[in-house]
BADO-11140 format. One record per residue (C-alpha): residue number from 1; x, y negated, z negated. Coordinates in steps of 0.05 Angstrom, whole numbers, padded with zeros to 5 digits. Each point is the difference from the previous one (the first is absolute). Example, Ala and Ser with C-alpha at 12.3 -4.5 7.8 and 13.67 -1.06 7.14 Angstrom:
BEGIN
+-----+--------+--------+--------+
| num |      x |      y |      z |
+-----+--------+--------+--------+
|   1 |  00246 |  00090 | -00156 |
|   2 |  00027 | -00069 |  00013 |
+-----+--------+--------+--------+
***
This chain:
BEGIN
+-----+--------+--------+--------+
| num |      x |      y |      z |
+-----+--------+--------+--------+
|   1 | -00081 |  00529 | -00329 |
|   2 |  00056 | -00040 |  00057 |
|   3 | -00030 | -00072 |  00010 |
|   4 | -00020 | -00021 |  00069 |
|   5 |  00057 | -00050 |  00027 |
|   6 | -00051 | -00054 |  00024 |
|   7 |  00044 | -00056 |  00016 |
|   8 |  00022 |  00029 |  00066 |
|   9 | -00079 | -00005 |  00026 |
|  10 | -00009 | -00065 | -00021 |
|  11 |  00056 | -00028 |  00030 |
|  12 | -00016 |  00015 |  00068 |
|  13 | -00072 | -00052 | -00009 |
|  14 |  00047 | -00062 | -00018 |
|  15 |  00052 |  00009 |  00046 |
|  16 | -00041 |  00013 |  00065 |
|  17 | -00052 | -00056 | -00019 |
|  18 |  00056 | -00048 | -00010 |
|  19 |  00036 |  00011 |  00059 |
|  20 | -00065 |  00001 |  00043 |
|  21 | -00019 | -00063 | -00031 |
|  22 |  00061 | -00020 |  00019 |
|  23 | -00001 |  00003 |  00069 |
|  24 | -00075 | -00021 |  00002 |
|  25 |  00028 | -00061 | -00036 |
|  26 |  00050 | -00011 |  00055 |
|  27 | -00047 |  00015 |  00057 |
|  28 | -00054 | -00048 | -00024 |
|  29 |  00062 | -00053 | -00002 |
|  30 |  00017 |  00009 |  00069 |
|  31 | -00063 |  00009 |  00035 |
|  32 | -00032 | -00055 | -00053 |
|  33 | -00060 |  00033 | -00019 |
|  34 | -00028 |  00004 | -00061 |
|  35 | -00034 |  00062 |  00003 |
|  36 |  00066 |  00037 |  00001 |
|  37 |  00020 | -00042 | -00055 |
|  38 | -00062 |  00011 | -00042 |
|  39 |  00015 |  00079 |  00012 |
|  40 |  00073 | -00007 | -00018 |
|  41 | -00005 | -00041 | -00064 |
|  42 | -00056 |  00063 | -00021 |
|  43 |  00048 |  00053 |  00007 |
|  44 |  00058 | -00034 | -00031 |
|  45 | -00059 | -00012 | -00060 |
|  46 | -00011 |  00070 | -00001 |
|  47 |  00068 |  00025 | -00004 |
|  48 |  00023 | -00046 | -00062 |
|  49 | -00062 |  00027 | -00034 |
|  50 |  00019 |  00069 |  00012 |
|  51 |  00076 | -00017 | -00005 |
|  52 | -00014 | -00008 | -00077 |
|  53 | -00025 |  00076 | -00016 |
|  54 |  00056 |  00026 |  00044 |
|  55 |  00056 | -00038 | -00038 |
|  56 | -00030 |  00016 | -00066 |
|  57 | -00004 |  00080 |  00029 |
|  58 |  00076 | -00009 |  00016 |
|  59 |  00015 | -00023 | -00068 |
|  60 | -00034 |  00055 | -00034 |
|  61 |  00038 |  00044 |  00047 |
|  62 |  00068 | -00033 | -00008 |
|  63 | -00011 |  00007 | -00072 |
|  64 |  00002 |  00075 |  00008 |
|  65 |  00063 |  00003 |  00039 |
|  66 |  00051 |  00048 | -00032 |
|  67 |  00072 | -00013 |  00010 |
|  68 |  00043 | -00053 |  00030 |
|  69 | -00033 | -00052 |  00041 |
|  70 |  00033 | -00004 |  00069 |
|  71 |  00011 | -00067 |  00028 |
|  72 | -00060 |  00010 |  00050 |
|  73 | -00048 |  00009 | -00064 |
|  74 |  00021 | -00059 | -00029 |
|  75 | -00007 | -00047 |  00058 |
|  76 | -00067 |  00032 |  00025 |
|  77 | -00030 | -00006 | -00076 |
|  78 |  00025 | -00081 |  00002 |
|  79 | -00023 | -00013 |  00070 |
|  80 | -00066 |  00039 | -00015 |
|  81 | -00013 | -00047 | -00063 |
|  82 |  00019 | -00064 |  00040 |
|  83 | -00034 |  00018 |  00059 |
|  84 | -00078 | -00018 | -00033 |
|  85 |  00014 | -00067 | -00037 |
|  86 |  00033 | -00022 |  00078 |
|  87 | -00069 |  00030 |  00028 |
|  88 | -00049 | -00038 | -00050 |
|  89 |  00045 | -00061 |  00007 |
|  90 | -00003 | -00004 |  00065 |
|  91 | -00072 |  00011 | -00002 |
|  92 | -00003 | -00063 | -00053 |
|  93 |  00028 | -00039 |  00047 |
|  94 | -00059 |  00018 |  00051 |
|  95 | -00049 | -00010 | -00047 |
|  96 |  00026 | -00068 | -00020 |
|  97 | -00002 | -00026 |  00076 |
|  98 | -00066 |  00022 |  00004 |
|  99 | -00024 | -00051 | -00047 |
| 100 |  00049 | -00057 |  00019 |
| 101 | -00029 | -00060 |  00031 |
| 102 |  00059 | -00027 |  00028 |
| 103 |  00026 |  00000 |  00055 |
| 104 |  00076 |  00031 | -00031 |
| 105 | -00029 |  00071 |  00008 |
| 106 |  00067 |  00054 |  00018 |
| 107 | -00008 |  00011 |  00076 |
| 108 | -00028 |  00084 |  00003 |
| 109 |  00065 |  00017 |  00027 |
| 110 |  00036 | -00011 | -00062 |
| 111 | -00051 |  00037 | -00035 |
| 112 |  00013 |  00054 |  00058 |
| 113 |  00076 | -00001 | -00015 |
| 114 | -00001 |  00002 | -00075 |
| 115 | -00046 |  00066 |  00010 |
| 116 |  00048 |  00029 |  00049 |
| 117 |  00056 | -00010 | -00051 |
| 118 | -00044 |  00045 | -00057 |
| 119 | -00010 |  00045 |  00067 |
| 120 |  00061 |  00010 | -00001 |
| 121 |  00018 |  00014 | -00081 |
| 122 | -00067 |  00047 |  00013 |
| 123 |  00041 |  00043 |  00048 |
| 124 |  00070 |  00001 | -00038 |
| 125 | -00041 |  00023 | -00057 |
| 126 | -00040 |  00059 |  00042 |
| 127 |  00063 |  00018 |  00029 |
| 128 |  00032 |  00003 | -00070 |
| 129 | -00050 |  00041 | -00030 |
| 130 | -00006 |  00054 |  00065 |
| 131 |  00073 | -00001 | -00012 |
| 132 | -00017 |  00023 | -00071 |
| 133 | -00042 |  00050 |  00024 |
| 134 |  00038 |  00033 |  00048 |
| 135 |  00061 |  00004 | -00042 |
| 136 | -00024 |  00008 | -00072 |
| 137 | -00074 |  00027 |  00010 |
| 138 | -00031 | -00058 | -00037 |
| 139 | -00072 | -00017 |  00000 |
| 140 | -00004 |  00075 |  00030 |
| 141 | -00001 |  00049 | -00059 |
| 142 | -00045 | -00003 | -00058 |
+-----+--------+--------+--------+
***
């Protein structure tokens, strides 16, 4: 029996969660509203957690890939492996700032800028993944 490719299903949750969380973070920074900031960090945290099974499923799918790896697959795999580390790293910085007592906390806009950089990488990895599905049928066949 063929395996059902699960990576294409899982990746939509961290992609959407990170992009929505980043947008909420910028809204919170601009409006200076803690409710928006809290919602953004919840979305970013959930997205980071959901990235782990998505990446593991992708690593499993790439192990089954037959033939020569196209450059898009190599870049997708490299960026896709890097993204969870960046997401978790940003969340650790945020958690660290929550417990920091002195006034040397980084401004929230710097965290929003870092989240935006990760969001750009997420979009790029997603576009590469979409190209692989379109050109090779990757992840669409068992």
